[in-house]
N, CA, C and O atoms as a MOPAC input file, in Angstrom:
PM7 MOZYME 1SCF
protein

 N     -3.20500 1   -16.66200 1     2.79800 1
 C     -2.99600 1   -15.27100 1     3.14600 1
 C     -2.23800 1   -14.96100 1     1.61800 1
 O     -1.27100 1   -15.53700 1     1.12100 1
 N     -2.82400 1   -14.15300 1     1.23500 1
 C     -1.78600 1   -13.50700 1    -0.12600 1
 C     -1.21100 1   -12.28500 1     0.16500 1
 O      0.00000 1   -12.39700 1    -0.02900 1
 N     -1.48500 1   -11.20700 1     0.52400 1
 C     -0.98800 1   -10.06400 1     1.00600 1
 C     -0.27000 1   -10.11100 1     2.19700 1
 O     -0.87500 1   -10.35100 1     3.24100 1
 N      1.15800 1    -9.88100 1     2.19700 1
 C      2.05800 1    -9.87500 1     3.54600 1
 C      2.33500 1    -8.64800 1     3.94000 1
 O      2.60000 1    -8.52300 1     5.13600 1
 N      2.35300 1    -7.47400 1     3.10800 1
 C      2.48300 1    -6.21100 1     3.62900 1
 C      2.35100 1    -5.20300 1     2.58300 1
 O      2.59000 1    -5.49800 1     1.41200 1
 N      1.99600 1    -4.06400 1     2.92000 1
 C      1.70000 1    -2.72100 1     2.06600 1
 C      2.43200 1    -1.79600 1     2.62600 1
 O      2.29400 1    -1.47200 1     3.80600 1
 N      3.42200 1    -1.19700 1     1.70200 1
 C      4.20100 1     0.02800 1     1.97700 1
 C      3.91500 1     1.23000 1     1.04900 1
 O      3.70500 1     1.14800 1    -0.16100 1
 N      3.93600 1     2.24400 1     1.71600 1
 C      3.67600 1     3.45300 1     1.12600 1
 C      5.16900 1     4.45700 1     1.07400 1
 O      5.42300 1     5.04300 1     2.12700 1
 N      6.00200 1     4.63500 1     0.06600 1
 C      7.29800 1     4.94800 1     0.18200 1
 C      7.30000 1     6.36700 1    -0.55500 1
 O      6.60700 1     6.51500 1    -1.56200 1
 N      8.08600 1     7.41200 1    -0.04800 1
 C      8.19200 1     8.56700 1    -1.18100 1
 C      9.55100 1     8.31900 1    -2.01600 1
 O     10.27900 1     7.32900 1    -1.94800 1
 N      9.70300 1     9.42100 1    -2.78800 1
 C     10.93600 1     9.22800 1    -3.81800 1
 C     12.16700 1     9.17800 1    -3.11800 1
 O     13.10400 1     8.51700 1    -3.56800 1
 N     12.25700 1     9.85300 1    -1.99400 1
 C     13.50100 1     9.46900 1    -1.22000 1
 C     13.51300 1     8.09700 1    -0.45900 1
 O     14.52800 1     7.91200 1     0.21200 1
 N     12.81700 1     7.36100 1    -0.44400 1
 C     12.79700 1     6.21500 1     0.25600 1
 C     12.34000 1     6.25300 1     1.72900 1
 O     12.62600 1     5.25000 1     2.38400 1
 N     11.74300 1     7.14700 1     2.29500 1
 C     11.15200 1     7.44300 1     3.43500 1
 C      9.67700 1     6.62100 1     3.42700 1
 O      8.85800 1     6.82200 1     2.53000 1
 N      9.42800 1     5.65400 1     4.55100 1
 C      8.32700 1     4.92100 1     4.63300 1
 C      7.34000 1     6.00100 1     4.97800 1
 O      7.72900 1     6.82900 1     5.80200 1
 N      6.14100 1     6.13200 1     4.49400 1
 C      5.00600 1     6.84300 1     4.88900 1
 C      3.93900 1     6.18300 1     5.54800 1
 O      3.25900 1     6.81000 1     6.36000 1
 N      3.66900 1     4.76200 1     5.24700 1
 C      2.71800 1     3.90500 1     5.62400 1
 C      3.10000 1     2.60700 1     5.44400 1
 O      3.33400 1     2.15900 1     4.32100 1
 N      3.19700 1     1.88400 1     6.56200 1
 C      3.49100 1     0.55500 1     6.46200 1
 C      2.45100 1    -0.39800 1     7.35600 1
 O      2.28600 1    -0.22600 1     8.56300 1
 N      1.81000 1    -1.37600 1     6.61800 1
 C      0.87300 1    -2.43800 1     7.26200 1
 C      1.33300 1    -3.66600 1     6.98300 1
 O      1.50800 1    -4.05500 1     5.82800 1
 N      1.58200 1    -4.42600 1     8.11100 1
 C      2.17900 1    -6.04800 1     8.00800 1
 C      0.84800 1    -6.70900 1     8.17200 1
 O     -0.07400 1    -6.22800 1     8.83000 1
 N      0.80700 1    -8.00500 1     7.43800 1
 C     -0.13700 1    -8.88300 1     7.89000 1
 C      0.47200 1   -10.37300 1     8.23200 1
 O     -0.14600 1   -11.43600 1     8.18500 1
 N      1.75100 1   -10.18000 1     8.56400 1
 C      2.26000 1   -11.16100 1     9.13700 1
 C      3.43900 1   -10.65100 1    10.07400 1
 O      4.07800 1    -9.63000 1     9.82100 1
 N      3.66000 1   -11.44900 1    11.16600 1
 C      4.65800 1   -11.06600 1    12.44300 1
 C      6.15900 1   -11.34100 1    11.83600 1
 O      6.70200 1   -12.33500 1    11.35400 1
 N      6.58700 1    -9.93600 1    12.09800 1
 C      7.92100 1    -9.48700 1    11.80800 1
 C      8.64800 1    -8.76900 1    12.90900 1
 O      7.96100 1    -7.89400 1    13.43500 1
 N      9.80200 1    -8.90300 1    13.36900 1
 C     10.29500 1    -7.94800 1    14.67000 1
 C     10.41300 1    -6.65600 1    13.72100 1
 O     10.23200 1    -6.60900 1    12.50400 1
 N     10.77000 1    -5.60600 1    14.61600 1
 C     10.93100 1    -4.29800 1    14.24500 1
 C     12.18100 1    -4.14600 1    13.31900 1
 O     12.18100 1    -3.39800 1    12.34100 1
 N     13.34100 1    -4.98100 1    13.73700 1
 C     14.40000 1    -4.90600 1    12.98300 1
 C     14.42300 1    -5.52000 1    11.66500 1
 O     15.05900 1    -5.05000 1    10.72200 1
 N     13.55800 1    -6.82200 1    11.60300 1
 C     13.28300 1    -7.34500 1    10.39200 1
 C     12.57100 1    -6.46600 1     9.51100 1
 O     12.85800 1    -6.31100 1     8.32400 1
 N     11.48700 1    -5.80400 1    10.21300 1
 C     10.83600 1    -4.97600 1     9.31900 1
 C     11.77200 1    -3.76800 1     8.55900 1
 O     11.80500 1    -3.55700 1     7.34700 1
 N     12.41800 1    -3.13700 1     9.47000 1
 C     13.34000 1    -2.03700 1     8.87100 1
 C     14.38400 1    -2.71900 1     7.75700 1
 O     14.76100 1    -2.15400 1     6.73100 1
 N     14.74700 1    -3.99200 1     8.17000 1
 C     15.78100 1    -4.46100 1     7.14800 1
 C     15.07400 1    -4.59600 1     5.61400 1
 O     15.49800 1    -4.11900 1     4.56200 1
 N     13.95900 1    -5.33500 1     5.81800 1
 C     13.03300 1    -5.75100 1     4.69100 1
 C     12.66200 1    -4.57700 1     4.10800 1
 O     12.59500 1    -4.66800 1     2.88200 1
 N     12.33600 1    -3.25800 1     4.66000 1
 C     11.70000 1    -2.34000 1     3.84800 1
 C     13.08100 1    -1.55900 1     3.25800 1
 O     13.09400 1    -1.02200 1     2.15000 1
 N     14.16900 1    -1.58100 1     4.12000 1
 C     15.36800 1    -0.82700 1     3.48900 1
 C     15.71800 1    -1.52000 1     2.11500 1
 O     15.92300 1    -0.90200 1     1.07000 1
 N     15.76300 1    -3.08400 1     2.28600 1
 C     16.01900 1    -3.78300 1     1.04700 1
 C     15.33500 1    -3.50100 1    -0.24900 1
 O     15.88200 1    -3.28300 1    -1.33000 1
 N     13.83300 1    -3.54100 1     0.06400 1
 C     12.90700 1    -3.47100 1    -1.05500 1
 C     12.75900 1    -2.11000 1    -1.60300 1
 O     12.53300 1    -1.95900 1    -2.80400 1
 N     12.86700 1    -1.14200 1    -0.82200 1
 C     12.69900 1     0.16500 1    -1.19400 1
 C     13.92700 1     0.53200 1    -2.14700 1
 O     13.76200 1     1.22400 1    -3.15100 1
 N     15.21700 1     0.00400 1    -1.75100 1
 C     16.26900 1     0.19500 1    -2.56900 1
 C     16.43700 1    -0.34900 1    -3.87000 1
 O     17.09000 1     0.18900 1    -4.76300 1
 N     15.75900 1    -1.56100 1    -3.96500 1
 C     15.57800 1    -2.30400 1    -5.25400 1
 C     14.37700 1    -1.70600 1    -5.88300 1
 O     14.55300 1    -1.56200 1    -7.09300 1
 N     13.47800 1    -1.39800 1    -5.56300 1
 C     12.17600 1    -0.88700 1    -6.37300 1
 C     12.56300 1     0.48800 1    -6.78100 1
 O     12.32800 1     0.78600 1    -7.95200 1
 N     13.24900 1     1.58300 1    -5.83100 1
 C     13.18300 1     2.90800 1    -6.51700 1
 C     14.39200 1     2.82600 1    -7.80900 1
 O     14.34300 1     3.55300 1    -8.80100 1
 N     15.34000 1     1.90600 1    -7.59000 1
 C     16.43000 1     1.86200 1    -8.61400 1
 C     16.02200 1     1.10500 1    -9.98800 1
 O     16.84300 1     0.68300 1   -10.80300 1
 N     14.80000 1     1.01800 1   -10.09100 1
 C     14.46600 1     0.40100 1   -11.25800 1
 C     13.64100 1     1.54900 1   -12.13500 1
 O     12.94300 1     2.44500 1   -11.66100 1
 N     13.87900 1     1.31200 1   -13.38700 1
 C     13.43700 1     2.37400 1   -14.39300 1
 C     12.07200 1     2.18200 1   -14.84000 1
 O     11.48000 1     1.12200 1   -14.63900 1
 N     11.58600 1     3.10600 1   -15.40000 1
 C      9.94900 1     3.18700 1   -15.85800 1
 C      9.83900 1     1.91200 1   -16.83300 1
 O      8.80500 1     1.24700 1   -16.75900 1
 N     10.71400 1     1.58000 1   -17.62800 1
 C     10.58900 1     0.59800 1   -18.53100 1
 C     10.70200 1    -0.71500 1   -18.12600 1
 O     10.43500 1    -1.63900 1   -18.89400 1
 N     11.14300 1    -0.91700 1   -16.77300 1
 C     11.13400 1    -2.28400 1   -16.41900 1
 C      9.67100 1    -2.50700 1   -15.71800 1
 O      8.91300 1    -1.62400 1   -15.31800 1
 N      9.47500 1    -3.95300 1   -15.67700 1
 C      8.15000 1    -4.30500 1   -15.08900 1
 C      7.86300 1    -4.04600 1   -13.63300 1
 O      8.82900 1    -3.80400 1   -12.90900 1
 N      6.73900 1    -4.06600 1   -13.15300 1
 C      6.67600 1    -3.55700 1   -11.85400 1
 C      6.42000 1    -4.71800 1   -10.79200 1
 O      5.85100 1    -4.44500 1    -9.73600 1
 N      6.83200 1    -5.99000 1   -11.07100 1
 C      7.29800 1    -6.98000 1   -10.39600 1
 C      8.59600 1    -7.43300 1    -9.99500 1
 O      9.45000 1    -7.58500 1   -10.86800 1
 N      8.89500 1    -7.69900 1    -8.64600 1
 C     10.20100 1    -7.76400 1    -8.34800 1
 C     10.18900 1    -9.24900 1    -7.27200 1
 O      9.30200 1    -9.39700 1    -6.43100 1
 N     11.13700 1   -10.10600 1    -7.44000 1
 C     11.04900 1   -11.26300 1    -6.47500 1
 C     12.10100 1   -10.78600 1    -5.63500 1
 O     13.14200 1   -10.31500 1    -6.09300 1
 N     11.84400 1   -10.90300 1    -4.36900 1
 C     12.67400 1   -10.64400 1    -3.14200 1
 C     12.57400 1   -11.72900 1    -2.09200 1
 O     11.47000 1   -12.26400 1    -1.97900 1
 N     13.43600 1   -12.08600 1    -1.40300 1
 C     13.42700 1   -13.34400 1    -0.57200 1
 C     12.27100 1   -14.35200 1    -0.83800 1
 O     12.23000 1   -14.97600 1    -1.89900 1
 N     11.34800 1   -14.50200 1     0.12100 1
 C     10.23800 1   -15.22600 1    -0.34600 1
 C      8.96300 1   -14.48900 1    -0.91300 1
 O      7.85000 1   -15.00900 1    -0.98500 1
 N      9.25600 1   -13.31000 1    -1.27400 1
 C      8.11000 1   -12.55200 1    -1.34800 1
 C      8.19000 1   -12.34100 1    -2.91200 1
 O      9.15500 1   -12.74100 1    -3.56300 1
 N      6.98600 1   -11.61100 1    -3.53400 1
 C      6.92400 1   -11.18800 1    -4.78900 1
 C      6.63000 1    -9.68600 1    -4.52000 1
 O      5.87500 1    -9.45400 1    -3.57600 1
 N      7.13800 1    -8.60900 1    -5.24200 1
 C      6.69900 1    -7.29800 1    -4.63500 1
 C      6.01000 1    -6.84000 1    -5.95000 1
 O      6.50300 1    -7.08600 1    -7.05100 1
 N      4.94100 1    -6.21900 1    -5.79500 1
 C      4.36300 1    -5.61700 1    -6.83500 1
 C      4.39700 1    -4.17500 1    -6.45700 1
 O      4.11200 1    -3.80500 1    -5.31900 1
 N      4.76600 1    -3.31600 1    -7.46700 1
 C      4.44500 1    -1.88200 1    -7.01700 1
 C      4.29500 1    -1.07300 1    -8.11100 1
 O      4.47800 1    -1.43000 1    -9.27500 1
 N      3.87000 1     0.31900 1    -7.64100 1
 C      3.41600 1     1.07000 1    -8.77000 1
 C      3.57500 1     2.46700 1    -8.17300 1
 O      3.40500 1     2.63200 1    -6.96500 1
 N      3.98900 1     3.76800 1    -9.21800 1
 C      4.53400 1     4.88100 1    -8.64900 1
 C      3.14200 1     5.65700 1    -8.95000 1
 O      2.38600 1     5.45500 1    -9.90000 1
 N      3.00900 1     6.51100 1    -7.99400 1
 C      1.68600 1     7.67700 1    -8.38300 1
 C      2.47000 1     8.96500 1    -7.87200 1
 O      3.07000 1     8.93900 1    -6.79800 1
 N      2.44000 1    10.11900 1    -8.70700 1
 C      3.29500 1    11.10600 1    -8.22700 1
 C      4.55900 1    11.00700 1    -7.53900 1
 O      5.58800 1    10.73300 1    -8.15600 1
 N      4.54200 1    11.21100 1    -6.32000 1
 C      5.73800 1    11.40800 1    -5.60200 1
 C      5.73700 1    10.12600 1    -4.62400 1
 O      6.67700 1     9.89900 1    -3.86200 1
 N      4.49300 1     9.23900 1    -4.72600 1
 C      4.53900 1     8.12300 1    -3.97600 1
 C      4.55000 1     6.79300 1    -4.45300 1
 O      3.80200 1     6.55400 1    -5.40000 1
 N      5.35100 1     5.73400 1    -3.92400 1
 C      5.62700 1     4.35200 1    -4.46000 1
 C      4.63600 1     3.58600 1    -3.60400 1
 O      4.76600 1     3.55300 1    -2.38000 1
 N      3.67300 1     2.98400 1    -4.22000 1
 C      3.09100 1     1.85700 1    -3.61300 1
 C      3.38500 1     0.77300 1    -3.81300 1
 O      3.25700 1     0.31800 1    -4.95000 1
 N      3.94300 1    -0.10600 1    -2.63500 1
 C      4.54400 1    -1.65900 1    -2.71100 1
 C      3.92900 1    -2.41800 1    -1.91400 1
 O      3.77100 1    -2.07100 1    -0.74400 1
 N      3.39100 1    -3.77400 1    -2.45100 1
 C      2.53400 1    -4.66400 1    -1.92600 1
 C      3.45900 1    -6.06600 1    -2.08000 1
 O      3.76900 1    -6.55600 1    -3.16600 1
 N      3.80500 1    -6.56200 1    -0.86600 1
 C      4.52000 1    -7.76700 1    -0.85700 1
 C      3.46500 1    -9.09300 1    -0.75200 1
 O      2.79300 1    -9.26100 1     0.26600 1
 N      3.40100 1    -9.88900 1    -1.74800 1
 C      2.72600 1   -10.96900 1    -1.62300 1
 C      3.38000 1   -12.32200 1    -1.92100 1
 O      4.56000 1   -12.34700 1    -2.27300 1
 N      2.60700 1   -13.54000 1    -1.78400 1
 C      3.01400 1   -14.69600 1    -2.06600 1
 C      3.34900 1   -14.89800 1    -3.25900 1
 O      2.82500 1   -14.18400 1    -4.11400 1
 N      4.24600 1   -15.84900 1    -3.63500 1
 C      4.98300 1   -16.07000 1    -4.82600 1
 C      3.69100 1   -16.80000 1    -5.94200 1
 O      3.77500 1   -16.75200 1    -7.16900 1
 N      2.83500 1   -17.28300 1    -5.37200 1
 C      1.76900 1   -17.76300 1    -6.20600 1
 C      0.53300 1   -16.96600 1    -6.39000 1
 O     -0.53100 1   -17.48800 1    -6.72100 1
 N      0.69200 1   -15.61900 1    -6.15900 1
 C     -0.35600 1   -14.47000 1    -5.98000 1
 C     -0.54900 1   -13.73100 1    -7.48600 1
 O      0.55200 1   -13.61100 1    -8.02500 1
 N     -1.33700 1   -13.35400 1    -8.07300 1
 C     -1.65300 1   -13.10400 1    -9.45100 1
 C     -1.12200 1   -11.53100 1    -9.02100 1
 O     -1.49500 1   -10.82200 1    -8.08600 1
 N     -0.08400 1   -11.27100 1   -10.09900 1
 C      0.36200 1    -9.73400 1    -9.92200 1
 C     -0.61000 1    -8.61700 1   -10.67700 1
 O     -0.62900 1    -7.42500 1   -10.37100 1
 N     -1.37500 1    -9.19900 1   -11.67200 1
 C     -2.17100 1    -7.94000 1   -12.24100 1
 C     -3.25700 1    -7.57800 1   -11.29800 1
 O     -3.77500 1    -6.46200 1   -11.26900 1
 N     -3.56700 1    -8.53100 1   -10.55700 1
 C     -4.78600 1    -8.38400 1    -9.65400 1
 C     -4.37400 1    -7.31000 1    -8.35000 1
 O     -5.10700 1    -6.46500 1    -7.83600 1
 N     -3.21000 1    -7.58500 1    -8.07000 1
 C     -2.53500 1    -6.79700 1    -6.97100 1
 C     -2.47000 1    -5.34700 1    -7.64200 1
 O     -2.94700 1    -4.36100 1    -7.08200 1
 N     -1.91000 1    -5.30500 1    -8.74800 1
 C     -1.89100 1    -3.76600 1    -9.42200 1
 C     -3.32800 1    -3.15900 1    -9.35100 1
 O     -3.59700 1    -2.05100 1    -8.88600 1
 N     -4.24800 1    -4.09200 1    -9.90500 1
 C     -5.54100 1    -3.50000 1    -9.68300 1
 C     -5.98500 1    -2.98000 1    -8.26300 1
 O     -6.67000 1    -1.96500 1    -8.13900 1
 N     -5.56300 1    -3.71800 1    -7.23100 1
 C     -5.80100 1    -3.39300 1    -5.99200 1
 C     -5.08300 1    -2.07900 1    -5.70000 1
 O     -5.59700 1    -1.24200 1    -4.95800 1
 N     -3.84000 1    -1.88700 1    -6.30700 1
 C     -3.09600 1    -0.67400 1    -5.77100 1
 C     -3.92200 1     0.36900 1    -6.44600 1
 O     -4.33000 1     1.35800 1    -5.83600 1
 N     -4.13600 1     0.17500 1    -7.54800 1
 C     -5.15500 1     1.54300 1    -8.27500 1
 C     -6.34400 1     1.66300 1    -7.59400 1
 O     -6.72200 1     2.81800 1    -7.39400 1
 N     -7.12300 1     0.64000 1    -7.13000 1
 C     -8.37500 1     0.79400 1    -6.42600 1
 C     -8.06800 1     1.54000 1    -5.13000 1
 O     -8.91400 1     2.34100 1    -4.73400 1
 N     -6.98000 1     1.36900 1    -4.45000 1
 C     -6.57900 1     1.97500 1    -3.31800 1
 C     -6.34200 1     3.32900 1    -3.76000 1
 O     -6.94400 1     4.16000 1    -3.08000 1
 N     -5.74800 1     3.72300 1    -4.55600 1
 C     -5.32200 1     5.11100 1    -4.82100 1
 C     -6.44100 1     5.79900 1    -5.14900 1
 O     -6.71700 1     6.82200 1    -4.52300 1
 N     -7.28700 1     5.31800 1    -6.22700 1
 C     -8.87600 1     6.20300 1    -6.27200 1
 C     -9.43800 1     6.20400 1    -5.37900 1
 O    -10.20400 1     7.16400 1    -5.30000 1
 N     -9.45700 1     5.26500 1    -4.23300 1
 C    -10.45500 1     5.56500 1    -2.96300 1
 C     -9.82800 1     6.73300 1    -2.27700 1
 O    -10.52700 1     7.65800 1    -1.86500 1
 N     -8.39900 1     6.71500 1    -2.12900 1
 C     -7.91800 1     7.85800 1    -1.50900 1
 C     -7.99300 1     8.95500 1    -2.11100 1
 O     -8.19500 1     9.93300 1    -1.39100 1
 N     -7.86000 1     9.18300 1    -3.59700 1
 C     -8.16900 1    10.43600 1    -4.23500 1
 C     -9.56100 1    10.73100 1    -4.24200 1
 O     -9.90000 1    11.90900 1    -4.35100 1
 N    -10.41100 1     9.83800 1    -4.14200 1
 C    -11.97200 1    10.18200 1    -3.85200 1
 C    -12.18100 1    11.08800 1    -2.57700 1
 O    -12.79700 1    12.15300 1    -2.62000 1
 N    -11.48600 1    10.44800 1    -1.19900 1
 C    -11.56100 1    10.99500 1    -0.04600 1
 C    -10.81800 1    12.25700 1    -0.11200 1
 O    -11.46500 1    13.30200 1    -0.05100 1
 N     -9.35600 1    12.30000 1    -0.24600 1
 C     -8.85800 1    13.69000 1    -0.21300 1
 C     -8.66400 1    14.49400 1    -1.52600 1
 O     -7.85900 1    15.42500 1    -1.48600 1
 N     -9.28100 1    14.24600 1    -2.62100 1
 C     -9.06400 1    14.76400 1    -3.61600 1
 C     -7.91100 1    14.88800 1    -4.12100 1
 O     -7.31900 1    15.84300 1    -3.61800 1
 N     -7.18400 1    14.21600 1    -5.08100 1
 C     -5.82500 1    13.91700 1    -5.69500 1
 C     -4.79800 1    13.87700 1    -4.53100 1
 O     -4.05800 1    14.79400 1    -4.17700 1
 N     -4.90500 1    12.60000 1    -3.99500 1
 C     -4.01200 1    12.20700 1    -2.84800 1
 C     -2.43600 1    12.54000 1    -2.91600 1
 O     -1.86300 1    12.32200 1    -3.98300 1
 N     -1.83500 1    12.97000 1    -2.01100 1
 C     -0.49500 1    13.18900 1    -2.01800 1
 C      0.03200 1    12.81700 1    -0.85600 1
 O     -0.74100 1    12.60100 1     0.07700 1
 N      1.56000 1    12.65400 1    -0.65500 1
 C      2.47900 1    12.50800 1     0.50500 1
 C      1.74400 1    13.14700 1     1.68500 1
 O      1.45100 1    12.43500 1     2.64500 1
 N      1.43200 1    14.42400 1     1.67500 1
 C      1.03200 1    15.17100 1     2.81300 1
 C     -0.29400 1    14.73000 1     3.30400 1
 O     -0.49600 1    14.80000 1     4.51700 1
 N     -1.15400 1    14.31800 1     2.57800 1
 C     -2.50700 1    13.85000 1     3.00500 1
 C     -2.25200 1    12.43100 1     3.71100 1
 O     -3.03900 1    12.00600 1     4.55700 1
 N     -1.12700 1    11.73300 1     3.32300 1
 C     -0.80000 1    10.49400 1     4.00400 1
 C     -0.47000 1    10.79100 1     5.29800 1
 O     -1.06000 1    10.33600 1     6.27900 1
 N      0.54600 1    11.61600 1     5.32700 1
 C      1.33700 1    11.95100 1     6.61900 1
 C      0.38500 1    12.68100 1     7.66700 1
 O      0.43300 1    12.45600 1     8.87600 1
 N     -0.42900 1    13.52400 1     7.09900 1
 C     -1.27900 1    14.42100 1     8.17300 1
 C     -2.65100 1    13.47700 1     8.61700 1
 O     -3.19000 1    13.51900 1     9.72300 1
 N     -3.03100 1    12.69800 1     7.56700 1
 C     -4.14100 1    11.57200 1     8.17100 1
 C     -3.91000 1    10.28700 1     8.03300 1
 O     -4.62900 1     9.60200 1     7.30600 1
 N     -2.80600 1     9.74300 1     8.75600 1
 C     -2.18900 1     8.31000 1     8.63100 1
 C     -3.32200 1     7.58300 1     9.13100 1
 O     -3.52200 1     6.52800 1     8.52800 1
 N     -4.13800 1     7.85400 1    10.08100 1
 C     -5.07400 1     7.18400 1    10.83200 1
 C     -6.30600 1     6.75200 1     9.54800 1
 O     -6.79100 1     5.62300 1     9.47500 1
 N     -6.62700 1     7.76300 1     8.70800 1
 C     -7.56200 1     7.47600 1     7.97900 1
 C     -6.97900 1     6.85600 1     6.70700 1
 O     -7.82500 1     6.50600 1     5.88300 1
 N     -5.86100 1     6.68000 1     6.42900 1
 C     -5.17000 1     6.04700 1     5.24800 1
 C     -5.04600 1     4.44000 1     5.78000 1
 O     -5.07900 1     3.46700 1     5.02500 1
 N     -4.89300 1     4.38700 1     7.27100 1
 C     -4.87800 1     2.80500 1     7.78400 1
 C     -6.20600 1     2.22500 1     7.80400 1
 O     -6.49200 1     1.03200 1     7.70100 1
 N     -7.02800 1     3.27600 1     7.95700 1
 C     -8.48300 1     2.73300 1     8.18000 1
 C     -9.14900 1     2.50500 1     6.88500 1
 O    -10.20800 1     1.87900 1     6.92700 1
 N     -8.72600 1     2.89000 1     5.78400 1
 C     -9.31700 1     2.47200 1     4.33000 1
 C     -8.48400 1     1.15700 1     4.03000 1
 O     -8.97000 1     0.25400 1     3.35000 1
 N     -7.16500 1     1.08500 1     4.58300 1
 C     -6.53400 1    -0.06800 1     4.10800 1
 C     -7.29600 1    -1.39100 1     5.05900 1
 O     -7.50500 1    -2.48000 1     4.52300 1
 N     -7.63700 1    -1.14600 1     6.40200 1
 C     -8.23300 1    -2.05700 1     7.02900 1
 C     -9.78900 1    -2.56600 1     6.56000 1
 O    -10.23200 1    -3.70900 1     6.67300 1
 N    -10.43800 1    -1.45600 1     6.03500 1
 C    -11.55700 1    -1.80300 1     5.31400 1
 C    -11.51400 1    -2.47100 1     4.10200 1
 O    -12.53500 1    -2.98400 1     3.64300 1
 N    -10.29000 1    -2.53100 1     3.44600 1
 C    -10.13900 1    -3.00700 1     2.25100 1
 C     -9.48300 1    -4.53600 1     2.22700 1
 O     -9.74100 1    -5.44300 1     1.43600 1
 N     -8.59100 1    -4.53200 1     3.30200 1
 C     -7.91900 1    -5.91000 1     3.40900 1
 C     -7.78900 1    -6.36000 1     4.84300 1
 O     -7.21000 1    -5.68000 1     5.69000 1
 N     -8.40200 1    -7.64200 1     5.11100 1
 C     -8.44500 1    -8.30200 1     6.32400 1
 C     -7.50100 1    -9.65400 1     6.41400 1
 O     -7.68900 1   -10.62600 1     5.68100 1
 N     -6.60000 1    -9.59400 1     7.27900 1
 C     -5.82300 1   -10.63500 1     7.44300 1
 C     -5.00500 1   -11.04700 1     6.03200 1
 O     -4.94000 1   -12.24800 1     5.76800 1
 N     -4.46800 1   -10.21700 1     5.25000 1
 C     -4.01000 1   -10.46600 1     4.24500 1
 C     -4.61100 1   -10.78900 1     2.96200 1
 O     -3.91400 1   -10.95900 1     1.96100 1
 N     -6.06600 1   -10.89400 1     2.95000 1
 C     -6.98200 1   -11.18800 1     1.94100 1
 C     -7.89500 1    -9.69700 1     1.77600 1
 O     -8.21500 1    -8.97900 1     2.72300 1
 N     -8.17600 1    -9.47800 1     0.50500 1
 C     -8.67400 1    -8.63000 1    -0.03400 1
 C    -10.32800 1    -8.77100 1     0.09100 1
 O    -10.98300 1    -9.63000 1    -0.49800 1
 N    -10.85100 1    -7.78900 1     0.94800 1
 C    -12.60300 1    -8.33900 1     1.50000 1
 C    -13.49700 1    -7.11600 1     0.72000 1
 O    -14.64300 1    -7.36900 1     0.34800 1
 N    -13.01200 1    -6.03500 1     0.54200 1
 C    -13.86000 1    -4.98200 1     0.01300 1
 C    -13.43600 1    -4.26900 1    -1.29500 1
 O    -12.23700 1    -4.06200 1    -1.48200 1
 N    -14.14300 1    -3.97300 1    -1.99800 1
 C    -13.47100 1    -3.40400 1    -3.28400 1
 C    -14.58800 1    -2.18000 1    -4.10300 1
 O    -14.47100 1    -1.76100 1    -5.25400 1
 N    -15.51500 1    -1.85600 1    -3.22000 1
 C    -16.43600 1    -0.88800 1    -3.32500 1
 C    -16.02800 1     0.35500 1    -2.73600 1
 O    -16.15200 1     0.43600 1    -1.51400 1
 N    -15.49200 1     1.49500 1    -3.46100 1
 C    -15.35300 1     2.74300 1    -2.88500 1
 C    -16.13000 1     3.31500 1    -1.83400 1
 O    -15.70800 1     3.77900 1    -0.77400 1
 N    -17.16200 1     3.24500 1    -2.18500 1
 C    -18.30800 1     3.96200 1    -1.46600 1
 C    -18.57700 1     3.23500 1    -0.18900 1
 O    -18.94200 1     3.88100 1     0.79300 1
 N    -18.43300 1     2.02800 1    -0.13200 1
 C    -18.47200 1     1.01100 1     1.10000 1
 C    -17.00700 1     1.28000 1     2.09600 1
 O    -16.94000 1     1.16600 1     3.32000 1
 N    -16.22500 1     1.55200 1     1.42500 1
 C    -14.91500 1     1.81500 1     2.15400 1
 C    -14.87600 1     3.10500 1     2.73600 1
 O    -14.37000 1     3.25600 1     3.84800 1
 N    -15.41600 1     4.16700 1     2.02200 1
 C    -15.30300 1     5.57200 1     2.59400 1
 C    -16.47000 1     5.89800 1     3.39500 1
 O    -16.39300 1     6.87800 1     4.13600 1
 N    -17.79600 1     5.05400 1     3.34200 1
 C    -18.95900 1     5.30200 1     4.03500 1
 C    -18.41600 1     5.40000 1     5.69500 1
 O    -18.72300 1     6.43100 1     6.29300 1
 N    -17.78400 1     4.56400 1     6.28300 1
 C    -17.65000 1     4.83400 1     7.95600 1
 C    -16.69800 1     6.06300 1     8.13300 1
 O    -16.82700 1     6.70100 1     9.17800 1
 N    -15.74900 1     6.46900 1     7.21800 1
 C    -14.69900 1     7.55000 1     7.24800 1
 C    -15.72100 1     8.73500 1     7.21400 1
 O    -15.82700 1     9.51300 1     8.16300 1
 N    -16.43400 1     8.82700 1     6.12200 1
 C    -17.46200 1     9.92800 1     6.36800 1
 C    -18.31500 1    10.09300 1     7.30900 1
 O    -18.72300 1    11.22200 1     7.57900 1
 N    -18.70400 1     9.07000 1     7.92600 1
 C    -19.62000 1     9.18000 1     9.03900 1
 C    -18.73600 1     9.77100 1    10.33200 1
 O    -19.25000 1    10.56400 1    11.12000 1
 N    -17.23200 1     9.26500 1    10.48500 1
 C    -16.53300 1     9.76700 1    11.45200 1
 C    -16.29800 1    11.19200 1    11.36200 1
 O    -16.07100 1    11.89200 1    12.34900 1
 N    -16.36200 1    11.67300 1    10.01300 1
 C    -15.83100 1    13.17100 1     9.79800 1
 C    -17.16000 1    13.83600 1    10.11900 1
 O    -17.02700 1    14.92800 1    10.67200 1
 N    -18.43700 1    13.43100 1     9.90100 1
 C    -19.48000 1    14.23700 1    10.02000 1
 C    -19.60200 1    14.44400 1    11.67300 1
 O    -19.88700 1    15.56300 1    12.09900 1
 N    -19.35800 1    13.23600 1    12.66900 1
 C    -19.36400 1    13.40900 1    13.90600 1
 C    -18.39200 1    14.24300 1    14.72800 1
 O    -18.65200 1    14.72300 1    15.83200 1
 N    -17.06200 1    14.38200 1    13.96500 1
 C    -16.29900 1    15.34900 1    14.56100 1
 C    -16.42500 1    16.86000 1    14.16500 1
 O    -15.72300 1    17.70400 1    14.72200 1

């Protein structure tokens, strides 16, 4: 398993989406998120987008007011994870049209569905934007 968790956090440090691929209790999740968010938001734009924390490597990227943080194993390729984050944002952009924090908040189930189409059990399984969005578009048609 490569990806351990994916977080979307706003500039104030509030978690807007969290997806975990390993078991952690609610208290462990809260503590981990607080530590990671504090560490990543304190970094400047001149610093690299990789941080080591506990037994994770955190790869993050900021898009507008949202930070996308991905916790991976220490032997995972950081650049591939940055590509994955960009793919996720592009996919959400295609569906929502310039995705923002409010899109995530008001359509949380769609954001989770996109992640579920892309990542299974911590492994990236789909990278085609049209294949990821096809089931969501079908659900939108039917409702």
